[in-house]
C-alpha positions, 0 to 999 in steps of 0.5 A, a space after each residue: 478581797 480575795 483575788 483582787 488587785 494590788 497596785 504598785 507606785 514607787 521610785 524604785 526605777 527599773 535598772 535594779 531588782 527592787 520592783 522584781 523583789 516586790 513582785 516575787 513576794 506578792 507572787 508567793 504570798 498572794 498568787 491569785 492577785 492581779 498586780 498593776 504597776 502604776 509607775 516605778 519612775 517617780 523621781 527619787 524621794 519626790 513624795 509630792 510627785 508620787 502623791 499626785 500620780 497615785 491620786 490621779 490614778 487610783 480612781 481608774 483602777 479596780 478596787 483593791 490594795 494600793 501600795 505606794 513607796 516614795 520613802 526618803 524616811 525609810 528606817 527612821 521613826 516614821 510610821 508604816 500605815 494602812 488606810 481604809 477608804 470606801 473604795 479600797 485600801 492604801 499601804 505605805 509610809 506615813 509621810 503624806 504620800 497616801 492621803 491625796 489618793 485616799 481623798 480621791 477614793 472617798 476619804 480615810 475611814 480607818 487607819 492602822 500602824 503596821 506593827 504586827 510582826 507576823 504580817 512582815 518579812 521574818 527579817 525586815 531590812 532598814 532600807 527596803 520596807 517595800 519588800 519587807 513591810 508594805 507588800 507583805 501587808 498588802 498580800 495579806 489584805 488582798 487575800 482577806 485578812 482584816 485591816 485591824 489585825 495589821 496593828 493598832 488603830 491610828 487617829 486619821 487626824 495624826 496622819 502626816 499631810 503634805 503642805 498645801 501647794 501655792 494657788 493664789 488669785 490675782 487681779 488679772 488672773 492667778 498664780 499656782 505652783 507646778 504640781 507635776 511635769 509629765 513624760 511629754 514635758 506638759 506642766 500641770 499646776 496645782 490649780 483647778 481647771 475652773 480657774 481658766 473659765 473667766 480668762 480670754 482666748 489669749 493669756 500670758 504664762 509668766 509674761 509669755 503669750 499663750 493660747 487658752 484652748 482645749 487641746 494641743 492643736 489649738 495653738 500653732 506648732 511651737 506655741 504655748 497652750 493653757 488648757 484643762 488636763 485629764 485630771 481637771 487641773 490647769 496645765 501648760 503644753 507646747 504644741 509638738 514641744 515641751 512646755 517644761 523646757 520652754 518655761 524652764 519650769 520644775 515642780 515647786 515653781 510658781 507660774 502666773 496665768 494672766 490676761 494680757 493688758 489691753 492693746 493701745 490705740 496709738 
């Protein structure tokens, strides 16, 4: 994999030197590797958000090593792992963050725990495993080292998985958990877009009128539109507005998408 890509997805933010330190380690250990910053603005400790962003992005990145660090358990007994898939490698904490991306890349074929001290920084901080564990491991992998040399094999069945989000079919529609809210305030639900197929051109979101459309302009300015987003998930937007604000919706909330009741003839 010499000369391949390393991607970075973290909750480190951009006001401190954490991201620069990770870039610096990569520049020293794997100077020919191309580095792609997916995002460093995952909300702090929001593992589910980080997992969703990573899973929805990695299919469009070059084959390489994908480092993800959203790690509220750093320094505890949680494992550091590297996962092999048919379309690349993933490195990060064993807290559920990596598995959705692994599924998007074809599933886990091999997994190891990161215990080889020769692959890590000489002194490993208890609170900065991105710099001292995960990035040094990625640098070795991207320059051709064998995954099996990073540490002992892990049974993929023992990897930590995030709880399944709520998705429930109802008589007049469905209910689904908010998976993410993006920069534009669009609300992505943990529901496949196919659930919209049977619904009419007018729907309700938590009882509020909305257009069932294909894009933002299918609704009048300021109105809600329910559509299938670029990740093939059900999403809700406001034309020239923010659906998250209009619905007061946050990740983890459950929203209902329903068919309006028939109009009365009286």
